[in-house]
Backbone as a printed PyTorch tensor [residue, N CA C, xyz], in Angstrom:
tensor([[[  0.8080,  -1.2000,   0.0000],
         [  0.0000,   0.0000,   0.0000],
         [  0.8480,   1.2600,   0.0000]],

        [[  1.9780,   1.2330,   0.6510],
         [  2.8390,   2.4050,   0.6510],
         [  3.3150,   2.7330,  -0.7570]],

        [[  3.4770,   1.6960,  -1.5920],
         [  3.9290,   1.8960,  -2.9510],
         [  2.8960,   2.6930,  -3.7550]],

        [[  1.6250,   2.4260,  -3.5620],
         [  0.5790,   3.1270,  -4.2990],
         [  0.4970,   4.6020,  -3.8860]],

        [[  0.6960,   4.8730,  -2.6360],
         [  0.6300,   6.2670,  -2.1930],
         [  1.7440,   7.0860,  -2.8400]],

        [[  2.9350,   6.4890,  -2.9640],
         [  4.0140,   7.2100,  -3.6230],
         [  3.6620,   7.4770,  -5.0830]],

        [[  3.0650,   6.5270,  -5.7340],
         [  2.6770,   6.7060,  -7.1350],
         [  1.6330,   7.8030,  -7.2700]],

        [[  0.6810,   7.8680,  -6.3640],
         [ -0.3350,   8.9110,  -6.4200],
         [  0.2760,  10.2870,  -6.1730]],

        [[  1.2280,  10.3540,  -5.2670],
         [  1.8640,  11.6390,  -5.0000],
         [  2.6280,  12.1280,  -6.2310]],

        [[  3.2790,  11.2110,  -6.9270],
         [  4.0150,  11.5990,  -8.1200],
         [  3.0470,  12.1240,  -9.1790]],

        [[  1.9340,  11.4830,  -9.3440],
         [  0.9320,  11.9320, -10.3140],
         [  0.3810,  13.2940,  -9.9040]],

        [[  0.1620,  13.4980,  -8.6290],
         [ -0.3410,  14.7830,  -8.1610],
         [  0.6940,  15.8830,  -8.4040]],

        [[  1.9550,  15.5780,  -8.2520],
         [  3.0020,  16.5540,  -8.4950],
         [  3.0230,  16.9680,  -9.9550]],

        [[  2.8690,  16.0340, -10.8750],
         [  2.8410,  16.3530, -12.3010],
         [  1.6310,  17.2150, -12.6460]],

        [[  0.4950,  16.9460, -12.0750],
         [ -0.7040,  17.7490, -12.3250],
         [ -0.4920,  19.1520, -11.7640]],

        [[  0.0980,  19.2630, -10.6070],
         [  0.3490,  20.5770, -10.0130],
         [  1.2930,  21.3960, -10.8780]],

        [[  2.3620,  20.7740, -11.3770],
         [  3.2890,  21.5010, -12.2370],
         [  2.5900,  21.9660, -13.5160]],

        [[  1.7870,  21.1340, -14.0950],
         [  1.0410,  21.4960, -15.3080],
         [  0.0750,  22.6390, -15.0510]],

        [[ -0.5830,  22.6000, -13.9130],
         [ -1.5180,  23.6690, -13.5830],
         [ -0.7750,  24.9810, -13.3280]],

        [[  0.3370,  24.9140, -12.6330],
         [  1.1230,  26.1280, -12.3660],
         [  1.6280,  26.7200, -13.6820]],

        [[  2.1160,  25.8700, -14.5760],
         [  2.5910,  26.3420, -15.8680],
         [  1.4480,  26.9900, -16.6650]],

        [[  0.2670,  26.3890, -16.6250],
         [ -0.8950,  26.9590, -17.3190],
         [ -1.2820,  28.3160, -16.7380]],

        [[ -1.2520,  28.4440, -15.4320],
         [ -1.5830,  29.7190, -14.7890],
         [ -0.5700,  30.7870, -15.1870]],

        [[  0.7040,  30.4220, -15.2270],
         [  1.7320,  31.3800, -15.6460],
         [  1.4890,  31.8250, -17.0850]],

        [[  1.1480,  30.8930, -17.9540],
         [  0.8520,  31.2540, -19.3420],
         [ -0.3740,  32.1690, -19.4400]],

        [[ -1.4030,  31.8870, -18.6810],
         [ -2.6200,  32.7150, -18.7020],
         [ -2.2880,  34.1340, -18.2320]],

        [[ -1.5150,  34.2500, -17.1670],
         [ -1.1250,  35.5720, -16.6660],
         [ -0.3110,  36.3200, -17.7150]],

        [[  0.6000,  35.6260, -18.3950],
         [  1.4160,  36.2670, -19.4330],
         [  0.5320,  36.7620, -20.5850]],

        [[ -0.4440,  35.9540, -21.0160],
         [ -1.3420,  36.3640, -22.0970],
         [ -2.2040,  37.5590, -21.6890]],

        [[ -2.6790,  37.5620, -20.4660],
         [ -3.5050,  38.6910, -19.9830],
         [ -2.6600,  39.9610, -19.9130]],

        [[ -1.4360,  39.8600, -19.4200],
         [ -0.5560,  41.0310, -19.3580],
         [ -0.2770,  41.5690, -20.7590]],

        [[ -0.0310,  40.6880, -21.6990],
         [  0.2040,  41.1180, -23.0820],
         [ -1.0440,  41.7710, -23.6660]],

        [[ -2.2160,  41.2410, -23.3680],
         [ -3.4650,  41.8220, -23.8700],
         [ -3.6570,  43.2420, -23.3370]],

        [[ -3.4120,  43.4640, -22.0510],
         [ -3.5270,  44.8090, -21.4880],
         [ -2.5200,  45.7640, -22.1340]],

        [[ -1.3100,  45.3040, -22.3470],
         [ -0.2900,  46.1210, -23.0030],
         [ -0.7330,  46.4860, -24.4200]],

        [[ -1.2610,  45.5180, -25.1530],
         [ -1.6960,  45.7740, -26.5280],
         [ -2.8630,  46.7600, -26.5580]],

        [[ -3.8010,  46.6200, -25.6490],
         [ -4.9500,  47.5360, -25.5960],
         [ -4.4770,  48.9480, -25.2760]],

        [[ -3.5620,  49.0880, -24.3200],
         [ -3.0410,  50.4100, -23.9580],
         [ -2.3180,  51.0450, -25.1420]],

        [[ -1.5470,  50.2650, -25.8650],
         [ -0.8360,  50.7720, -27.0380],
         [ -1.8040,  51.2500, -28.1070]],

        [[ -2.8580,  50.4870, -28.3640],
         [ -3.8450,  50.8720, -29.3720],
         [ -4.5730,  52.1430, -28.9470]],

        [[ -4.9320,  52.2700, -27.6880],
         [ -5.6200,  53.4760, -27.2150],
         [ -4.7200,  54.7130, -27.3210]],

        [[ -3.4350,  54.5740, -26.9950],
         [ -2.4970,  55.6890, -27.1430],
         [ -2.3420,  56.0710, -28.6130]],

        [[ -2.2910,  55.0790, -29.4710],
         [ -2.1940,  55.3220, -30.9080],
         [ -3.4420,  56.0560, -31.3930]],

        [[ -4.6090,  55.6580, -30.9060],
         [ -5.8600,  56.3060, -31.2890],
         [ -5.8590,  57.7710, -30.8450]],

        [[ -5.3960,  58.0520, -29.6360],
         [ -5.3320,  59.4300, -29.1530],
         [ -4.3990,  60.2780, -30.0140]],

        [[ -3.2390,  59.7390, -30.3440],
         [ -2.2900,  60.4720, -31.1860],
         [ -2.8900,  60.7410, -32.5610]],

        [[ -3.5710,  59.7790, -33.1100],
         [ -4.2130,  59.9510, -34.4150],
         [ -5.3020,  61.0170, -34.3460]],

        [[ -6.0660,  61.0330, -33.2740],
         [ -7.1190,  62.0270, -33.1040],
         [ -6.5360,  63.4410, -32.9980]],

        [[ -5.4180,  63.5960, -32.3180],
         [ -4.7540,  64.8980, -32.1990],
         [ -4.2270,  65.3440, -33.5610]],

        [[ -3.5830,  64.4390, -34.2830],
         [ -3.0730,  64.7740, -35.6160],
         [ -4.2080,  65.1510, -36.5620]],

        [[ -5.3160,  64.4280, -36.4980],
         [ -6.4810,  64.7430, -37.3280],
         [ -7.0210,  66.1200, -36.9900]],

        [[ -7.0990,  66.4500, -35.7010],
         [ -7.5540,  67.7760, -35.2830],
         [ -6.6740,  68.8660, -35.8810]],

        [[ -5.3540,  68.7130, -35.7660],
         [ -4.4480,  69.7410, -36.2680],
         [ -4.5730,  69.9020, -37.7850]],

        [[ -4.6720,  68.7950, -38.5010],
         [ -4.8220,  68.8650, -39.9520],
         [ -6.1610,  69.4810, -40.3490]],

        [[ -7.2380,  69.0790, -39.6920],
         [ -8.5600,  69.6310, -40.0020],
         [ -8.6320,  71.1170, -39.6900]],

        [[ -8.0230,  71.5490, -38.5810],
         [ -8.0020,  72.9630, -38.2430],
         [ -7.2530,  73.7580, -39.3080]],

        [[ -6.1020,  73.2570, -39.7450],
         [ -5.3460,  73.9600, -40.7780],
         [ -6.1530,  74.0410, -42.0750]],

        [[ -6.8450,  72.9910, -42.4490],
         [ -7.6760,  72.9870, -43.6670],
         [ -8.7930,  74.0210, -43.5490]],

        [[ -9.4700,  74.0620, -42.3930],
         [-10.5660,  75.0130, -42.2030],
         [-10.0580,  76.4600, -42.2000]],

        [[ -8.9200,  76.7090, -41.5450],
         [ -8.3410,  78.0490, -41.5310],
         [ -7.9610,  78.4560, -42.9570]],

        [[ -7.3540,  77.5560, -43.7130],
         [ -6.9630,  77.8600, -45.0890],
         [ -8.1770,  78.1780, -45.9660]],

        [[ -9.2640,  77.4330, -45.7720],
         [-10.4870,  77.6620, -46.5500],
         [-11.0180,  79.0800, -46.3250]],

        [[-11.0840,  79.4840, -45.0770],
         [-11.5910,  80.8240, -44.7580],
         [-10.5840,  81.8830, -45.1930]],

        [[ -9.3070,  81.6310, -45.0150],
         [ -8.2570,  82.5740, -45.4000],
         [ -8.3000,  82.8620, -46.9070]],

        [[ -8.5420,  81.8250, -47.7090],
         [ -8.5700,  81.9840, -49.1680],
         [ -9.8990,  82.5420, -49.6690]],

        [[-10.9480,  82.4030, -48.8850],
         [-12.2860,  82.7670, -49.3440],
         [-12.6840,  84.1870, -49.0060]],

        [[-13.9790,  84.4030, -49.1200],
         [-14.5490,  85.7040, -48.8110],
         [-14.6790,  85.8500, -47.2950]],

        [[-14.7940,  87.0810, -46.7900],
         [-14.9490,  87.2600, -45.3410],
         [-16.1730,  86.4980, -44.8150]],

        [[-15.9770,  85.7880, -43.7190],
         [-17.0630,  85.0170, -43.1160],
         [-16.7100,  84.6120, -41.6990]],

        [[-17.7170,  84.1200, -40.9980],
         [-17.5470,  83.5430, -39.6690],
         [-18.0650,  82.1180, -39.7240]],

        [[-17.2440,  81.2010, -39.2640],
         [-17.6310,  79.7890, -39.2920],
         [-17.3960,  79.1780, -37.9160]],

        [[-18.4490,  78.5740, -37.3500],
         [-18.2980,  77.8470, -36.0930],
         [-17.8120,  76.4420, -36.4210]],

        [[-16.7640,  76.0310, -35.7430],
         [-16.1880,  74.7100, -35.9780],
         [-16.1630,  73.9380, -34.6690]],

        [[-16.2840,  72.6380, -34.7780],
         [-16.1080,  71.7840, -33.5910],
         [-15.2910,  70.5710, -34.0050]],

        [[-14.4120,  70.2070, -33.1160],
         [-13.4890,  69.1140, -33.3650],
         [-13.5020,  68.1590, -32.1810]],

        [[-13.1960,  66.9140, -32.4690],
         [-13.0880,  65.8960, -31.4200],
         [-11.6340,  65.7620, -30.9990]],

        [[-11.4470,  65.6590, -29.6950],
         [-10.1190,  65.4390, -29.1280],
         [-10.2280,  64.4220, -28.0010]],

        [[ -9.1520,  63.7410, -27.6760],
         [ -9.1900,  62.8170, -26.5410],
         [ -9.4890,  63.5720, -25.2490]],

        [[-10.1570,  62.9230, -24.3270],
         [-10.5080,  63.5610, -23.0540],
         [ -9.2910,  63.9250, -22.2180]],

        [[ -8.1390,  63.2900, -22.4840],
         [ -6.9390,  63.6300, -21.7120],
         [ -6.4300,  65.0310, -22.0460]],

        [[ -6.8350,  65.5990, -23.1770],
         [ -6.5180,  66.9830, -23.5170],
         [ -7.5510,  67.8570, -22.8160]],

        [[ -7.1210,  68.7160, -21.9240],
         [ -8.0640,  69.5530, -21.1770],
         [ -8.3000,  70.8980, -21.8480]],

        [[ -7.2790,  71.4460, -22.4900],
         [ -7.3870,  72.7340, -23.1780],
         [ -6.5570,  72.7070, -24.4460]],

        [[ -6.9870,  73.4950, -25.4490],
         [ -6.0980,  73.8640, -26.5390],
         [ -5.8590,  75.3560, -26.3660]],

        [[ -4.6360,  75.7650, -26.5340],
         [ -4.2840,  77.1650, -26.3090],
         [ -3.5420,  77.7220, -27.5110]],

        [[ -3.9070,  78.9360, -27.8820],
         [ -3.2080,  79.6720, -28.9280],
         [ -2.3110,  80.6810, -28.2290]],

        [[ -1.0830,  80.8060, -28.7170],
         [ -0.1100,  81.6850, -28.0940],
         [  0.7990,  82.2590, -29.1610]],

        [[  1.4850,  83.3280, -28.8200],
         [  2.4290,  83.9570, -29.7380],
         [  3.8160,  83.4420, -29.4040]],

        [[  4.2750,  82.4930, -30.1910],
         [  5.5780,  81.8780, -29.9490],
         [  6.2630,  81.6680, -31.2900]],

        [[  7.5750,  81.6760, -31.2530],
         [  8.3360,  81.4700, -32.4820],
         [  8.1610,  80.0590, -33.0230]],

        [[  7.9940,  79.0950, -32.1470],
         [  7.9720,  77.6970, -32.5540],
         [  6.5660,  77.1130, -32.6870]],

        [[  5.5820,  77.7150, -32.0280],
         [  4.2300,  77.1570, -32.0670],
         [  3.2260,  78.2360, -31.7180]],

        [[  2.0540,  78.1480, -32.3340],
         [  0.9800,  79.0480, -31.9210],
         [ -0.2230,  78.2650, -31.4120]],

        [[ -0.1390,  76.9440, -31.4580],
         [ -1.1800,  76.0730, -30.9070],
         [ -0.5000,  75.0510, -30.0250]],

        [[ -1.0190,  74.8760, -28.8120],
         [ -0.4710,  73.8230, -27.9510],
         [ -1.6100,  73.1570, -27.2070]],

        [[ -1.3440,  71.9540, -26.7670],
         [ -2.3230,  71.1510, -26.0510],
         [ -1.8950,  71.0480, -24.5980]],

        [[ -2.8470,  71.1710, -23.7050],
         [ -2.5560,  71.0010, -22.2900],
         [ -3.2890,  69.7440, -21.8310]],

        [[ -2.5470,  68.8370, -21.2440],
         [ -3.1410,  67.6010, -20.7360],
         [ -2.3540,  67.1330, -19.5360]],

        [[ -2.8090,  66.0410, -18.9700],
         [ -2.1210,  65.4600, -17.8280],
         [ -0.8010,  64.8230, -18.2530]],

        [[ -0.7210,  64.3750, -19.5020],
         [  0.4300,  63.6070, -19.9470],
         [  1.3690,  64.3750, -20.8710]],

        [[  0.7960,  65.1500, -21.7850],
         [  1.6350,  65.7590, -22.8090],
         [  1.3120,  67.2330, -22.9840]],

        [[  2.2770,  67.9610, -23.4050],
         [  2.0710,  69.3150, -23.9030],
         [  2.8030,  69.3470, -25.2340]],

        [[  2.0390,  69.4800, -26.2840],
         [  2.6250,  69.4300, -27.6130],
         [  2.0580,  70.5660, -28.4360]],

        [[  2.8430,  71.1330, -29.3040],
         [  2.3550,  72.2650, -30.0710],
         [  2.6080,  72.1370, -31.5530]],

        [[  2.0930,  73.1170, -32.2780],
         [  2.2340,  73.1470, -33.7290],
         [  1.9900,  74.5670, -34.2080]],

        [[  2.5400,  74.8990, -35.3600],
         [  2.2620,  76.1750, -36.0110],
         [  1.0600,  75.9680, -36.9310]],

        [[  0.0420,  76.7770, -36.7450],
         [ -1.1010,  76.8170, -37.6580],
         [ -0.9280,  78.0920, -38.4880]],

        [[ -0.8450,  77.9360, -39.7900],
         [ -0.6110,  79.0590, -40.6880],
         [ -1.8650,  79.9100, -40.8660]],

        [[ -1.6770,  81.1760, -41.1990],
         [ -2.7230,  82.1290, -41.5920],
         [ -3.6550,  82.5350, -40.4460]],

        [[ -3.1740,  82.4490, -39.2240],
         [ -3.9430,  82.9200, -38.0720],
         [ -3.4010,  84.2900, -37.6730]],

        [[ -4.3030,  85.2210, -37.4320],
         [ -3.9130,  86.5310, -36.8890],
         [ -3.8190,  86.3660, -35.3760]],

        [[ -2.6390,  85.9830, -34.9120],
         [ -2.4700,  85.6400, -33.5020],
         [ -2.6500,  86.8620, -32.6120]],

        [[ -2.2990,  88.0530, -33.1030],
         [ -2.4780,  89.2800, -32.3130],
         [ -3.9360,  89.5550, -32.0210]],

        [[ -4.7970,  89.4350, -33.0370],
         [ -6.2240,  89.6780, -32.8330],
         [ -6.8910,  88.5280, -32.0880]],

        [[ -6.3240,  87.3450, -32.1600],
         [ -6.8590,  86.2040, -31.4170],
         [ -6.5630,  86.3560, -29.9260]],

        [[ -5.3550,  86.7850, -29.6100],
         [ -4.9500,  86.8880, -28.2010],
         [ -5.5090,  88.1250, -27.5050]],

        [[ -5.7220,  89.2140, -28.2360],
         [ -6.2180,  90.4640, -27.6470],
         [ -5.3850,  90.8870, -26.4320]],

        [[ -4.0720,  90.9560, -26.6350],
         [ -3.1110,  91.3960, -25.6300],
         [ -2.9990,  90.4750, -24.4130]],

        [[ -3.4220,  89.2490, -24.5250],
         [ -3.2100,  88.2520, -23.4700],
         [ -2.0100,  87.3940, -23.8780]],

        [[ -1.5010,  86.6230, -22.9310],
         [ -0.3890,  85.7380, -23.2500],
         [ -0.8400,  84.5430, -24.0750]],

        [[ -2.0160,  84.0300, -23.7580],
         [ -2.5540,  82.9080, -24.5250],
         [ -4.0690,  82.9130, -24.4680]],

        [[ -4.6630,  82.2730, -25.4470],
         [ -6.1090,  82.1660, -25.5810],
         [ -6.4430,  80.6820, -25.5630]],

        [[ -7.1190,  80.2150, -24.5100],
         [ -7.3740,  78.7870, -24.3450],
         [ -8.8570,  78.4670, -24.5010]],

        [[ -9.1100,  77.3060, -25.0720],
         [-10.4690,  76.8030, -25.2490],
         [-10.5260,  75.4430, -24.5800]],

        [[-11.5240,  75.2550, -23.7320],
         [-11.6310,  74.0270, -22.9500],
         [-12.1940,  72.8900, -23.7900]],

        [[-11.6630,  71.7210, -23.5740],
         [-12.1670,  70.4950, -24.1830],
         [-13.2670,  69.9680, -23.2740]],

        [[-14.5050,  70.0050, -23.7400],
         [-15.6430,  69.5580, -22.9460],
         [-16.1910,  68.2770, -23.5630]],

        [[-16.0980,  67.2010, -22.8160],
         [-16.5830,  65.8900, -23.2670],
         [-16.0190,  65.4980, -24.6220]],

        [[-14.7480,  65.7830, -24.8360],
         [-14.1030,  65.3790, -26.0750],
         [-14.3580,  66.3050, -27.2550]],

        [[-14.9260,  67.4760, -27.0250],
         [-15.2220,  68.4260, -28.1040],
         [-14.6670,  69.8060, -27.7680]],

        [[-14.0650,  70.4590, -28.7570],
         [-13.7050,  71.8610, -28.6540],
         [-14.4770,  72.6000, -29.7430]],

        [[-15.1130,  73.6970, -29.3400],
         [-15.9460,  74.4650, -30.2530],
         [-15.5010,  75.9180, -30.2010]],

        [[-15.2670,  76.5070, -31.3650],
         [-14.9080,  77.9210, -31.4530],
         [-15.2410,  78.4250, -32.8410]],

        [[-14.9900,  79.7140, -33.0610],
         [-15.3140,  80.3400, -34.3430],
         [-14.0420,  80.7800, -35.0430]],

        [[-14.0340,  80.6010, -36.3560],
         [-12.9940,  81.1320, -37.2200],
         [-13.6010,  82.3330, -37.9250]],

        [[-12.9520,  83.4940, -37.8080],
         [-13.5250,  84.7440, -38.3180],
         [-12.5300,  85.4280, -39.2480]],

        [[-13.0260,  85.8280, -40.4140],
         [-12.2590,  86.6880, -41.3100],
         [-13.1920,  87.8150, -41.7310]],

        [[-12.9160,  89.0050, -41.2210],
         [-13.7370,  90.1730, -41.5360],
         [-13.2610,  90.8240, -42.8300]],

        [[-14.1130,  91.6560, -43.3780],
         [-13.7980,  92.3880, -44.5970],
         [-12.5660,  93.2750, -44.3590]],

        [[-11.6240,  93.2350, -45.2720],
         [-10.4180,  94.0320, -45.1610],
         [ -9.3050,  93.3790, -44.3580]],

        [[ -9.5530,  92.2450, -43.7650],
         [ -8.5250,  91.5450, -42.9920],
         [ -7.8660,  90.4790, -43.8600]],

        [[ -6.5980,  90.2370, -43.5850],
         [ -5.8520,  89.2680, -44.3670],
         [ -5.9020,  87.8820, -43.7390]],

        [[ -5.7690,  87.8380, -42.3960],
         [ -5.6810,  86.5570, -41.7060],
         [ -6.9530,  86.2410, -40.9330]],

        [[ -7.0190,  85.0230, -40.4420],
         [ -8.1800,  84.5070, -39.7040],
         [ -7.9190,  84.6710, -38.2150]],

        [[ -8.9290,  85.1180, -37.4810],
         [ -8.8010,  85.1590, -36.0180],
         [ -9.7320,  84.1120, -35.4270]],

        [[ -9.4270,  83.7230, -34.2070],
         [-10.1870,  82.6780, -33.5180],
         [-10.8600,  83.3020, -32.3180]],

        [[-12.1620,  83.0510, -32.1790],
         [-12.9410,  83.5730, -31.0330],
         [-13.7850,  82.4400, -30.4720]],

        [[-14.1840,  82.6090, -29.2180],
         [-15.0340,  81.5960, -28.5890],
         [-16.4610,  81.7190, -29.0610]]])
């Protein structure tokens, strides 16, 4: 009888090792899945920011080339962006304020002086993933100004 108990213990040890190995594999797959999801979400946010900047430049160019008008525009941005700010800087006139990143870009054909109205920067809040403002080109003006 002692011989059978040893055999059962050996079988139990093999099952335990197999189960431990399976659990380790499951944990590794779950960790990889979370990493992949986080990477895709970050990629989506970056794409949304790039799309916003390109769409804004297209809309500004349209009004700049056209007749004087006022156009209300709204764009989607990731919720991690809390504000977009226009400023008078040599390297950028648009920047994003968020918990993680501050990144900027030059948007052409904006009358930054009339947009800022003697302030250091003009910020528009991102509310529920949307920023809404007006692009204005009045008669006799060359560039587009931005107003809330």
